[in-house]
DSSP file (Angstrom, degrees, kcal/mol; ACC not computed):
  #  RESIDUE AA STRUCTURE BP1 BP2  ACC     N-H-->O    O-->H-N    N-H-->O    O-->H-N    TCO  KAPPA ALPHA  PHI   PSI    X-CA   Y-CA   Z-CA
    1    1 A M              0   0    0      0, 0.0    31,-2.5     0, 0.0     2,-0.4   0.000 360.0 360.0 360.0 140.4    0.0    0.0    0.0
    2    2 A L  E     +ab  32  75A   0     72,-2.2    74,-2.6    29,-0.2     2,-0.4  -0.978 360.0 169.7-128.8 136.0    1.3    3.4   -0.8
    3    3 A Y  E     +a   33   0A   0     29,-2.4    31,-2.8    -2,-0.4     2,-0.4  -0.990  10.9 176.9-132.5 134.9    0.5    6.9    0.3
    4    4 A Y  E     +a   34   0A   0     -2,-0.4     2,-0.3    72,-0.3    31,-0.2  -0.996  36.3  47.2-136.3 150.4    2.5    9.9   -0.5
    5    5 A G  S    S+     0   0    0     29,-2.1    31,-0.1    -2,-0.4    -2,-0.1  -0.907  88.7   4.2 130.1-157.4    2.1   13.6    0.2
    6    6 A T        -     0   0    0     -2,-0.3    31,-0.1     1,-0.1    28,-0.1  -0.287  44.0-157.7 -65.7 146.4    1.3   15.7    3.2
    7    7 A L        +     0   0    0     29,-0.2    -1,-0.1     4,-0.1    34,-0.1  -0.128  43.0 141.5-115.4  34.8    1.0   14.1    6.6
    8    8 A E  S >> S-     0   0    0      1,-0.1     4,-2.9     4,-0.1     3,-2.3  -0.320  71.0 -96.4 -67.4 160.2   -1.1   16.9    8.0
    9    9 A P  H 3> S+     0   0    0      0, 0.0     4,-1.2     0, 0.0     5,-0.4   0.780 119.2  69.6 -55.1 -30.4   -3.9   15.8   10.3
   10   10 A H  H 34 S+     0   0    0      1,-0.2    70,-1.7     2,-0.1    71,-0.3   0.679 121.5  15.9 -65.7 -12.7   -6.6   16.0    7.5
   11   11 A R  H <> S+     0   0    0     -3,-2.3     4,-2.4    68,-0.2    -1,-0.2   0.662 123.2  55.3-120.3 -43.3   -4.9   12.9    6.0
   12   12 A S  H  X S+     0   0    0     -4,-2.9     4,-2.5     1,-0.2     5,-0.2   0.823 100.4  59.0 -70.6 -31.0   -2.6   11.3    8.6
   13   13 A T  H  X S+     0   0    0     -4,-1.2     4,-1.2    -5,-0.3    -1,-0.2   0.949 114.5  36.5 -62.7 -47.9   -5.1   10.8   11.3
   14   14 A L  H  > S+     0   0    0     -5,-0.4     4,-2.5    64,-0.2    -2,-0.2   0.899 113.9  58.7 -69.9 -40.3   -7.3    8.6    9.1
   15   15 A L  H  X S+     0   0    0     -4,-2.4     4,-2.8    63,-0.3    -2,-0.2   0.919 104.8  49.1 -55.6 -47.2   -4.3    7.0    7.5
   16   16 A I  H  X S+     0   0    0     -4,-2.5     4,-2.2     1,-0.2    -1,-0.2   0.879 111.0  50.3 -64.6 -36.4   -2.9    5.7   10.7
   17   17 A K  H  X S+     0   0    0     -4,-1.2     4,-2.3    -5,-0.2    -1,-0.2   0.893 111.1  49.0 -66.8 -39.1   -6.3    4.3   11.7
   18   18 A V  H  X S+     0   0    0     -4,-2.5     4,-3.0     2,-0.2     5,-0.3   0.924 110.0  51.5 -65.4 -44.5   -6.5    2.6    8.3
   19   19 A I  H  X S+     0   0    0     -4,-2.8     4,-2.5     1,-0.2    -2,-0.2   0.939 111.6  47.4 -57.0 -47.8   -3.0    1.2    8.7
   20   20 A E  H  X S+     0   0    0     -4,-2.2     4,-1.7     1,-0.2    -1,-0.2   0.921 113.6  47.5 -59.9 -45.1   -3.9   -0.2   12.1
   21   21 A E  H  X S+     0   0    0     -4,-2.3     4,-1.5     2,-0.2    -2,-0.2   0.920 113.0  47.0 -66.2 -45.0   -7.1   -1.8   10.9
   22   22 A V  H  X S+     0   0    0     -4,-3.0     4,-1.9     1,-0.2     3,-0.2   0.925 111.1  52.5 -62.5 -43.5   -5.6   -3.4    7.8
   23   23 A C  H  < S+     0   0    0     -4,-2.5    -1,-0.2    -5,-0.3    -2,-0.2   0.816 106.5  53.5 -64.7 -30.6   -2.7   -4.8    9.9
   24   24 A K  H  < S+     0   0    0     -4,-1.7    -1,-0.2    -5,-0.2    -2,-0.2   0.868 114.8  41.6 -66.4 -36.2   -5.2   -6.3   12.3
   25   25 A R  H  < S+     0   0    0     -4,-1.5     2,-0.4    -3,-0.2    -2,-0.2   0.711 124.7  29.5 -87.1 -22.0   -6.9   -8.1    9.4
   26   26 A D     <  -     0   0    0     -4,-1.9     3,-0.3    -5,-0.1    -1,-0.2  -0.951  57.1-163.3-145.7 118.7   -3.9   -9.2    7.4
   27   27 A E  S    S+     0   0    0     -2,-0.4    -4,-0.1     1,-0.2    -1,-0.1   0.548  88.5  54.5 -79.6  -7.1   -0.5  -10.0    8.9
   28   28 A E  S    S+     0   0    0      2,-0.0    -1,-0.2    25,-0.0    -5,-0.1   0.700  77.8 107.8 -99.1 -22.9    1.4   -9.7    5.6
   29   29 A V        -     0   0    0     -3,-0.3     2,-0.3    -7,-0.2    -3,-0.1  -0.291  46.5-168.9 -66.7 138.0    0.4   -6.3    4.3
   30   30 A K        -     0   0    0     24,-0.0     2,-0.3     2,-0.0    24,-0.2  -0.917   6.7-146.4-124.1 154.3    3.1   -3.6    4.4
   31   31 A F  E     - c   0  54A   0     22,-2.9    24,-3.1    -2,-0.3     2,-0.5  -0.881   5.9-155.2-120.6 149.8    2.7    0.1    3.8
   32   32 A I  E     -ac   2  55A   0    -31,-2.5   -29,-2.4    -2,-0.3     2,-0.6  -0.995  11.5-173.7-121.2 122.2    4.9    2.8    2.3
   33   33 A V  E     -a    3   0A   0     22,-2.8    25,-0.6    -2,-0.5     2,-0.5  -0.923   6.9-166.1-120.0 104.6    4.2    6.3    3.5
   34   34 A V  E     +ac   4  58A   0    -31,-2.8   -29,-2.1    -2,-0.6     2,-0.2  -0.795  45.8  64.1 -96.4 126.0    6.3    8.9    1.6
   35   35 A G  S    S-     0   0    0     23,-1.2     2,-1.4    -2,-0.5    23,-0.4  -0.771  98.3 -49.3 146.1 170.7    6.5   12.3    3.1
   36   36 A D        -     0   0    0     -2,-0.2   -29,-0.2    22,-0.2    -2,-0.1  -0.575  60.0-150.9 -74.1  96.1    7.9   14.1    6.1
   37   37 A A        -     0   0    0     -2,-1.4    22,-0.1    -4,-0.1    -2,-0.0  -0.537  14.1-125.5 -72.4 124.6    6.5   11.9    8.9
   38   38 A P    >>  -     0   0    0      0, 0.0     4,-1.7     0, 0.0     3,-0.6  -0.290  21.5-111.2 -67.0 156.9    5.9   13.9   12.0
   39   39 A T  H 3> S+     0   0    0      1,-0.2     4,-2.7     2,-0.2     5,-0.2   0.873 116.9  57.8 -55.7 -41.1    7.4   12.6   15.3
   40   40 A W  H 3> S+     0   0    0      1,-0.2     4,-2.4     2,-0.2    -1,-0.2   0.867 104.3  52.3 -61.9 -34.8    4.1   11.7   16.7
   41   41 A L  H <> S+     0   0    0     -3,-0.6     4,-2.4     2,-0.2    -1,-0.2   0.933 111.4  45.2 -67.3 -45.8    3.4    9.4   13.7
   42   42 A K  H  X S+     0   0    0     -4,-1.7     4,-2.1     1,-0.2    -2,-0.2   0.922 114.6  49.0 -62.0 -44.0    6.7    7.5   14.2
   43   43 A A  H  X S+     0   0    0     -4,-2.7     4,-2.6     1,-0.2    -2,-0.2   0.897 110.7  50.7 -63.6 -40.4    6.1    7.2   17.9
   44   44 A H  H  X S+     0   0    0     -4,-2.4     4,-1.9    -5,-0.2     6,-0.2   0.933 108.6  50.6 -64.7 -45.2    2.6    6.0   17.5
   45   45 A L  H  <>S+     0   0    0     -4,-2.4     5,-2.9     1,-0.2     6,-0.9   0.896 112.8  47.8 -59.8 -39.6    3.7    3.3   15.0
   46   46 A N  H ><5S+     0   0    0     -4,-2.1     3,-1.2     4,-0.2    -1,-0.2   0.924 109.6  52.6 -64.0 -44.5    6.3    2.2   17.5
   47   47 A S  H 3<5S+     0   0    0     -4,-2.6    -2,-0.2     1,-0.3    -1,-0.2   0.789 113.3  42.7 -67.3 -27.7    3.9    2.1   20.4
   48   48 A V  T 3<5S-     0   0    0     -4,-1.9    -1,-0.3    -5,-0.1    -2,-0.2   0.338 115.2-113.7-100.0   6.9    1.4   -0.1   18.6
   49   49 A G  T < 5S+     0   0    0     -3,-1.2    -3,-0.2    -4,-0.3     3,-0.1   0.776  85.6 111.8  73.5  28.5    4.1   -2.4   17.2
   50   50 A L    >>< +     0   0    0     -5,-2.9     3,-1.9    -6,-0.2     4,-0.5   0.358  35.5 103.6-113.6   5.2    3.7   -1.5   13.5
   51   51 A R  G >4 S+     0   0    0     -6,-0.9     3,-0.9     1,-0.3    -5,-0.1   0.835  80.6  55.4 -59.7 -32.6    6.9    0.3   12.8
   52   52 A D  G 34 S+     0   0    0      1,-0.2    -1,-0.3    -7,-0.2    -2,-0.1   0.595 106.6  51.7 -76.3  -9.1    8.3   -2.7   10.9
   53   53 A R  G <4 S+     0   0    0     -3,-1.9   -22,-2.9     1,-0.2     2,-0.5   0.418 102.0  65.8-104.5  -0.3    5.2   -2.8    8.6
   54   54 A V  E <<  -c   31   0A   0     -3,-0.9     2,-0.4    -4,-0.5   -22,-0.2  -0.947  69.4-152.4-128.4 111.3    5.4    0.8    7.5
   55   55 A A  E     -c   32   0A   0    -24,-3.1   -22,-2.8    -2,-0.5     3,-0.1  -0.687   9.7-170.8 -79.6 130.9    8.3    2.1    5.5
   56   56 A L  E     +     0   0A   0     -2,-0.4   -22,-0.1   -24,-0.2     3,-0.1  -0.746  14.1 168.0-122.7  80.4    8.9    5.8    6.1
   57   57 A P  E     -     0   0A   0      0, 0.0   -23,-0.1     0, 0.0     2,-0.1   0.566  38.2-140.1 -73.5  -5.5   11.4    7.0    3.5
   58   58 A G  E     -c   34   0A   0    -25,-0.6   -23,-1.2   -23,-0.4   -22,-0.2  -0.449  57.6   0.0  82.3-158.7   10.7   10.6    4.3
   59   59 A F        -     0   0    0    -25,-0.2    -3,-0.0    -2,-0.1   -55,-0.0  -0.449  65.7-169.0 -67.7 135.8   10.6   13.3    1.6
   60   60 A V        -     0   0    0     -2,-0.2     5,-0.1   -26,-0.0    -2,-0.1  -0.997  27.8-111.5-126.7 128.1   11.1   12.1   -1.9
   61   61 A P    >>  -     0   0    0      0, 0.0     3,-2.3     0, 0.0     4,-0.6  -0.262  31.4-114.0 -57.5 146.3   11.6   14.5   -4.8
   62   62 A H  G >4 S+     0   0    0      1,-0.3     3,-1.2     2,-0.2    -2,-0.0   0.828 114.8  57.8 -53.8 -38.5    8.7   14.4   -7.2
   63   63 A D  G 34 S+     0   0    0      1,-0.3    -1,-0.3     2,-0.1     4,-0.1   0.628 105.4  52.4 -71.3 -10.4   10.8   13.0  -10.1
   64   64 A K  G X> S+     0   0    0     -3,-2.3     3,-0.9     1,-0.1     4,-0.7   0.503  83.6  89.5 -98.4  -7.2   11.6    9.9   -7.9
   65   65 A L  H XX S+     0   0    0     -3,-1.2     4,-2.3    -4,-0.6     3,-0.8   0.841  73.1  68.2 -62.6 -34.6    8.0    9.1   -7.0
   66   66 A P  H 3> S+     0   0    0      0, 0.0     4,-2.2     0, 0.0    -1,-0.2   0.853  94.8  58.4 -55.3 -32.4    7.4    6.8   -9.9
   67   67 A R  H <> S+     0   0    0     -3,-0.9     4,-0.7     1,-0.2    -2,-0.2   0.890 108.5  44.8 -61.5 -38.4    9.9    4.3   -8.3
   68   68 A W  H XX S+     0   0    0     -3,-0.8     4,-0.7    -4,-0.7     3,-0.6   0.883 109.7  54.8 -73.5 -38.4    7.7    4.2   -5.3
   69   69 A L  H >< S+     0   0    0     -4,-2.3     3,-1.0     1,-0.2    -2,-0.2   0.881 102.2  58.7 -60.9 -37.7    4.5    3.9   -7.4
   70   70 A E  H 3< S+     0   0    0     -4,-2.2    -1,-0.2     1,-0.2    -2,-0.2   0.807 104.1  51.8 -61.0 -29.6    6.0    0.9   -9.1
   71   71 A R  H << S+     0   0    0     -4,-0.7    -1,-0.2    -3,-0.6    -2,-0.2   0.658  95.4  90.4 -81.3 -16.4    6.4   -0.9   -5.8
   72   72 A A    <<  -     0   0    0     -3,-1.0     3,-0.1    -4,-0.7   -41,-0.0  -0.522  47.5-174.3 -87.1 146.9    2.7   -0.3   -4.8
   73   73 A R  S    S+     0   0    0      1,-0.4     2,-0.3    -2,-0.2    -1,-0.1   0.620  83.2  21.2-102.9 -23.7   -0.2   -2.6   -5.5
   74   74 A V  S    S-     0   0    0     25,-0.1   -72,-2.2    28,-0.0    -1,-0.4  -0.996  70.3-149.2-143.8 141.1   -2.7   -0.2   -4.1
   75   75 A C  E     -bd   2 101A   0     25,-2.6    27,-2.5    -2,-0.3     2,-0.4  -0.875  16.3-142.6-113.0 148.6   -2.6    3.6   -3.6
   76   76 A L  E     - d   0 102A   0    -74,-2.6   -72,-0.3    -2,-0.3    27,-0.2  -0.878  23.0-178.4-118.5 140.2   -4.5    5.5   -0.8
   77   77 A L  E     + d   0 103A   0     25,-2.4    27,-1.9    -2,-0.4     2,-1.1  -0.751  18.0 176.9-127.7  84.0   -6.2    8.8   -0.5
   78   78 A P        +     0   0    0      0, 0.0     2,-0.5     0, 0.0   -63,-0.3  -0.737  13.6 155.8 -92.9  96.0   -7.4    8.9    3.1
   79   79 A Q        -     0   0    0     -2,-1.1   -68,-0.2   -65,-0.1   -69,-0.1  -0.979  33.5-159.1-125.7 127.3   -9.0   12.2    3.6
   80   80 A H  S    S+     0   0    0    -70,-1.7     2,-0.3    -2,-0.5   -69,-0.1   0.588  77.3  11.4 -86.0  -7.9  -11.6   12.9    6.3
   81   81 A R  S    S-     0   0    0    -71,-0.3     2,-0.2    23,-0.0    -1,-0.1  -0.985  84.7 -93.0-159.7 157.6  -13.1   15.9    4.7
   82   82 A S        -     0   0    0     -2,-0.3    23,-0.0     1,-0.1    -2,-0.0  -0.494  23.8-153.7 -70.8 142.5  -13.1   17.8    1.4
   83   83 A L        -     0   0    0      3,-0.2    -1,-0.1    -2,-0.2   -73,-0.0   0.507  29.2-129.4 -95.8  -5.6  -10.5   20.6    1.3
   84   84 A G  S    S+     0   0    0      2,-0.1     3,-0.1     1,-0.1    -2,-0.1   0.760  76.4 113.5  67.3  25.6  -12.5   22.6   -1.3
   85   85 A R  S    S-     0   0    0      1,-0.4     2,-0.3     2,-0.0    -1,-0.1   0.246  75.4-120.8-111.7  12.2   -9.5   23.0   -3.6
   86   86 A G        +     0   0    0      2,-0.0    -1,-0.4     0, 0.0    -3,-0.2  -0.621  66.8   9.4  85.3-145.7  -10.6   21.0   -6.5
   87   87 A G        -     0   0    0     -2,-0.3     2,-0.5    -3,-0.1    21,-0.1  -0.091  64.6-123.7 -74.5 168.1   -8.7   18.0   -7.8
   88   88 A S     >  -     0   0    0     20,-0.4     4,-1.8     1,-0.1     5,-0.2  -0.957   6.6-158.8-114.2 119.2   -5.7   16.2   -6.3
   89   89 A V  H  > S+     0   0    0     -2,-0.5     4,-2.5     1,-0.2     5,-0.2   0.901  96.6  57.2 -61.1 -40.7   -2.6   15.9   -8.4
   90   90 A K  H  > S+     0   0    0      1,-0.2     4,-2.7     2,-0.2    -1,-0.2   0.909 104.9  51.1 -56.3 -43.9   -1.5   12.9   -6.3
   91   91 A L  H  > S+     0   0    0      1,-0.2     4,-2.6     2,-0.2    -1,-0.2   0.906 109.8  48.8 -63.0 -42.7   -4.8   11.2   -7.2
   92   92 A L  H  X S+     0   0    0     -4,-1.8     4,-2.6     2,-0.2    -1,-0.2   0.873 111.2  50.8 -65.1 -36.9   -4.2   11.7  -10.9
   93   93 A E  H  X S+     0   0    0     -4,-2.5     4,-1.2     2,-0.2    -2,-0.2   0.922 109.7  50.0 -66.1 -43.3   -0.7   10.4  -10.6
   94   94 A Y  H ><>S+     0   0    0     -4,-2.7     5,-1.2     1,-0.2     3,-0.7   0.954 113.5  46.4 -55.9 -49.6   -1.9    7.3   -8.8
   95   95 A M  H ><5S+     0   0    0     -4,-2.6     3,-1.5     1,-0.2    -2,-0.2   0.891 108.8  53.6 -63.7 -41.0   -4.5    6.8  -11.5
   96   96 A S  H 3<5S+     0   0    0     -4,-2.6    -1,-0.2     1,-0.3    -2,-0.2   0.718 100.1  63.3 -69.1 -18.7   -2.0    7.3  -14.4
   97   97 A S  T <<5S-     0   0    0     -4,-1.2    -1,-0.3    -3,-0.7    -2,-0.2   0.619 111.3-121.0 -77.1 -12.2    0.3    4.7  -12.8
   98   98 A G  T < 5 +     0   0    0     -3,-1.5    -3,-0.2    -4,-0.4    -2,-0.1   0.564  69.1 134.7  81.4   7.9   -2.4    2.1  -13.4
   99   99 A R      < -     0   0    0     -5,-1.2    -1,-0.3    46,-0.1    -2,-0.1  -0.714  61.1-112.0 -88.3 140.9   -2.5    1.3   -9.7
  100  100 A P        -     0   0    0      0, 0.0   -25,-2.6     0, 0.0     2,-0.4  -0.411  32.0-142.4 -69.5 150.4   -6.0    1.0   -8.1
  101  101 A V  E     -de  75 118A   0     16,-1.9    18,-2.3   -27,-0.2     2,-0.5  -0.910  12.4-159.6-116.5 139.2   -6.9    3.7   -5.7
  102  102 A V  E     +de  76 119A   0    -27,-2.5   -25,-2.4    -2,-0.4     2,-0.3  -0.984  29.0 169.0-114.1 118.9   -8.9    3.4   -2.4
  103  103 A A  E     -de  77 120A   0     16,-2.6    18,-2.6    -2,-0.5     2,-0.2  -0.904  34.7-112.4-129.9 154.0  -10.2    6.9   -1.6
  104  104 A T  E     - e   0 121A   0    -27,-1.9     2,-2.1    -2,-0.3     5,-0.2  -0.521  45.3 -95.4 -81.8 157.5  -12.6    8.3    0.9
  105  105 A D  S    S+     0   0    0     16,-2.3     2,-0.3    -2,-0.2    18,-0.2  -0.499  77.1 127.0 -79.5  79.6  -15.8    9.8   -0.4
  106  106 A V  S >  S-     0   0    0     -2,-2.1     3,-2.0   -25,-0.1     4,-0.2  -0.831  76.3 -96.2-125.8 166.6  -14.8   13.5   -0.5
  107  107 A D  G >  S+     0   0    0     -2,-0.3     3,-1.6     1,-0.3   -25,-0.0   0.857 120.7  60.9 -53.0 -38.7  -15.0   15.9   -3.4
  108  108 A E  G 3  S+     0   0    0      1,-0.3   -20,-0.4     2,-0.1    -1,-0.3   0.681  93.7  64.7 -66.2 -17.7  -11.4   15.3   -4.4
  109  109 A S  G X>  +     0   0    0     -3,-2.0     4,-1.5     1,-0.2     3,-0.9   0.408  68.7 106.4 -86.8   4.3  -12.1   11.6   -5.1
  110  110 A Y  H <> S+     0   0    0     -3,-1.6     4,-2.8     1,-0.2     5,-0.2   0.868  72.1  57.9 -51.5 -44.3  -14.5   12.3   -8.0
  111  111 A P  H 3> S+     0   0    0      0, 0.0     4,-2.5     0, 0.0     6,-0.3   0.857 103.5  53.4 -59.3 -33.2  -12.0   11.2  -10.6
  112  112 A V  H <>>S+     0   0    0     -3,-0.9     5,-1.5     2,-0.2     4,-1.4   0.937 112.3  44.4 -65.0 -45.3  -11.7    7.7   -9.1
  113  113 A K  H  <5S+     0   0    0     -4,-1.5     3,-0.2     2,-0.2    -1,-0.2   0.944 115.5  47.4 -61.6 -48.5  -15.5    7.4   -9.2
  114  114 A E  H  <5S+     0   0    0     -4,-2.8    -2,-0.2     1,-0.2    -1,-0.2   0.882 120.4  36.2 -63.2 -41.4  -15.8    8.7  -12.7
  115  115 A A  H  <5S-     0   0    0     -4,-2.5    -1,-0.2    -5,-0.2    -2,-0.2   0.587 100.6-126.6 -90.2 -11.4  -13.0    6.5  -14.2
  116  116 A G  T  <5 +     0   0    0     -4,-1.4    -3,-0.2    -3,-0.2    31,-0.2   0.883  57.9 149.7  65.6  36.6  -13.7    3.4  -12.1
  117  117 A A      < -     0   0    0     -5,-1.5   -16,-1.9    -6,-0.3     2,-0.3   0.191  66.0 -43.4 -91.3  16.5  -10.0    3.5  -11.0
  118  118 A G  E    S-e  101   0A   0     -6,-0.4     2,-0.4   -18,-0.3   -16,-0.2  -0.990  83.9 -44.3 157.3-152.5  -10.6    1.9   -7.7
  119  119 A L  E     -e  102   0A   0    -18,-2.3   -16,-2.6    -2,-0.3     2,-0.5  -0.932  33.1-157.9-119.6 139.3  -13.0    2.1   -4.8
  120  120 A V  E     +e  103   0A   0     -2,-0.4   -16,-0.2   -18,-0.2   -18,-0.0  -0.972  24.1 178.2-114.2 126.4  -14.5    5.1   -3.0
  121  121 A V  E     -e  104   0A   0    -18,-2.6   -16,-2.3    -2,-0.5     7,-0.1  -0.784  33.9 -82.9-126.6 163.6  -15.7    4.5    0.5
  122  122 A P        -     0   0    0      0, 0.0     2,-2.0     0, 0.0     6,-0.1  -0.203  57.3 -91.3 -59.6 159.9  -17.2    6.3    3.4
  123  123 A V  S    S+     0   0    0    -18,-0.2     3,-0.1   -19,-0.1   -19,-0.0  -0.562  88.8 117.0 -75.4  85.5  -14.9    8.2    5.7
  124  124 A D     >  -     0   0    0     -2,-2.0     4,-2.5     1,-0.1     5,-0.2  -0.928  64.6-139.5-157.0 124.1  -14.5    5.3    8.1
  125  125 A P  H  > S+     0   0    0      0, 0.0     4,-2.6     0, 0.0     5,-0.2   0.877 105.0  50.6 -57.8 -39.1  -11.2    3.4    8.9
  126  126 A G  H  > S+     0   0    0      2,-0.2     4,-2.4     1,-0.2     5,-0.2   0.918 111.8  46.6 -65.0 -43.6  -13.0    0.0    8.8
  127  127 A A  H  > S+     0   0    0      2,-0.2     4,-2.1     1,-0.2    -1,-0.2   0.891 114.3  48.1 -65.5 -39.4  -14.7    0.7    5.5
  128  128 A M  H  X S+     0   0    0     -4,-2.5     4,-2.6     2,-0.2    -2,-0.2   0.911 111.0  50.3 -69.1 -40.7  -11.4    1.9    4.0
  129  129 A A  H  X S+     0   0    0     -4,-2.6     4,-2.2    -5,-0.2     5,-0.2   0.916 110.4  50.3 -61.6 -43.4   -9.5   -1.2    5.4
  130  130 A E  H  X S+     0   0    0     -4,-2.4     4,-2.1     1,-0.2    -1,-0.2   0.915 111.9  47.7 -60.8 -43.5  -12.1   -3.5    3.9
  131  131 A A  H  X S+     0   0    0     -4,-2.1     4,-2.8     2,-0.2     5,-0.3   0.895 108.7  54.6 -65.3 -40.4  -11.8   -1.8    0.5
  132  132 A V  H  X S+     0   0    0     -4,-2.6     4,-2.3     1,-0.2    -2,-0.2   0.934 111.7  43.8 -58.5 -47.1   -8.0   -1.9    0.7
  133  133 A L  H  X S+     0   0    0     -4,-2.2     4,-2.2     2,-0.2    -1,-0.2   0.864 112.0  53.4 -69.6 -35.2   -8.0   -5.7    1.2
  134  134 A K  H  X S+     0   0    0     -4,-2.1     4,-1.8    -5,-0.2    -2,-0.2   0.946 113.0  43.2 -61.8 -47.7  -10.7   -6.2   -1.4
  135  135 A V  H  < S+     0   0    0     -4,-2.8     7,-0.2     1,-0.2    -2,-0.2   0.879 113.1  53.4 -66.9 -37.0   -8.6   -4.3   -4.0
  136  136 A L  H  < S+     0   0    0     -4,-2.3    -1,-0.2    -5,-0.3    -2,-0.2   0.899 122.2  26.8 -63.7 -41.4   -5.4   -6.1   -2.9
  137  137 A Y  H  < S+     0   0    0     -4,-2.2     2,-0.6    -5,-0.1    -2,-0.2   0.499 106.6  78.3-105.5  -4.9   -6.8   -9.6   -3.3
  138  138 A D     X  -     0   0    0     -4,-1.8     4,-0.9    -5,-0.2    -1,-0.1  -0.926  61.6-156.6-109.9 120.3   -9.5   -9.2   -5.9
  139  139 A E  H  > S+     0   0    0     -2,-0.6     4,-2.6     1,-0.2     5,-0.2   0.802  82.2  72.8 -64.8 -31.2   -8.2   -9.0   -9.5
  140  140 A A  H  > S+     0   0    0      1,-0.2     4,-2.4     2,-0.2    -1,-0.2   0.914  97.6  44.9 -57.7 -50.1  -11.3   -7.1  -10.9
  141  141 A P  H  > S+     0   0    0      0, 0.0     4,-1.8     0, 0.0    -1,-0.2   0.864 113.8  51.3 -63.3 -32.5  -10.6   -3.7   -9.3
  142  142 A R  H  X S+     0   0    0     -4,-0.9     4,-1.1    -7,-0.2    -2,-0.2   0.902 110.2  48.5 -70.1 -39.3   -7.0   -3.9  -10.3
  143  143 A Q  H >X S+     0   0    0     -4,-2.6     4,-0.6     1,-0.2     3,-0.5   0.917 110.1  51.9 -63.9 -42.7   -7.9   -4.7  -13.9
  144  144 A E  H >< S+     0   0    0     -4,-2.4     3,-1.0     1,-0.2    -1,-0.2   0.883 106.1  54.8 -60.9 -39.1  -10.4   -1.8  -14.0
  145  145 A A  H 3< S+     0   0    0     -4,-1.8    -1,-0.2     1,-0.2    -2,-0.2   0.793 102.5  57.5 -66.1 -28.1   -7.7    0.6  -12.7
  146  146 A R  H <<        0   0    0     -4,-1.1    -1,-0.2    -3,-0.5    -2,-0.2   0.627 360.0 360.0 -79.5 -12.8   -5.4   -0.4  -15.6
  147  147 A R    <<        0   0    0     -3,-1.0    -1,-0.2    -4,-0.6    -2,-0.1   0.507 360.0 360.0 -69.1 360.0   -7.9    0.6  -18.3
């Protein structure tokens, strides 16, 4: 699973809950979180015993992101509310990579819905975790994302 970008609370709070929920349900899944991870995030992952399942490479220059996208089987857009800024470049990059996306149902996830490039779910860690595992293990959503 891959997430890259800002780790401000409007994304990281939900992201950490999704990571915890997915890890409870599947002992094999690993995450890559690219971006400047705040100290609290690293400490939290350590305290819940998940630090070894989440790679935190830090800031990665934009021209190096395709390497990380190649490693991902699913990309994440965990946002707990719409930011009212229109589209998300990150989301378009995820989609153009041919990787399926699991996004929360906010205005910015519209392209995923329109293109059928993954699953859009309610803003709920359990629903997002379920969708992540569905996309990971079900070939149909991955095939749809590649179209």
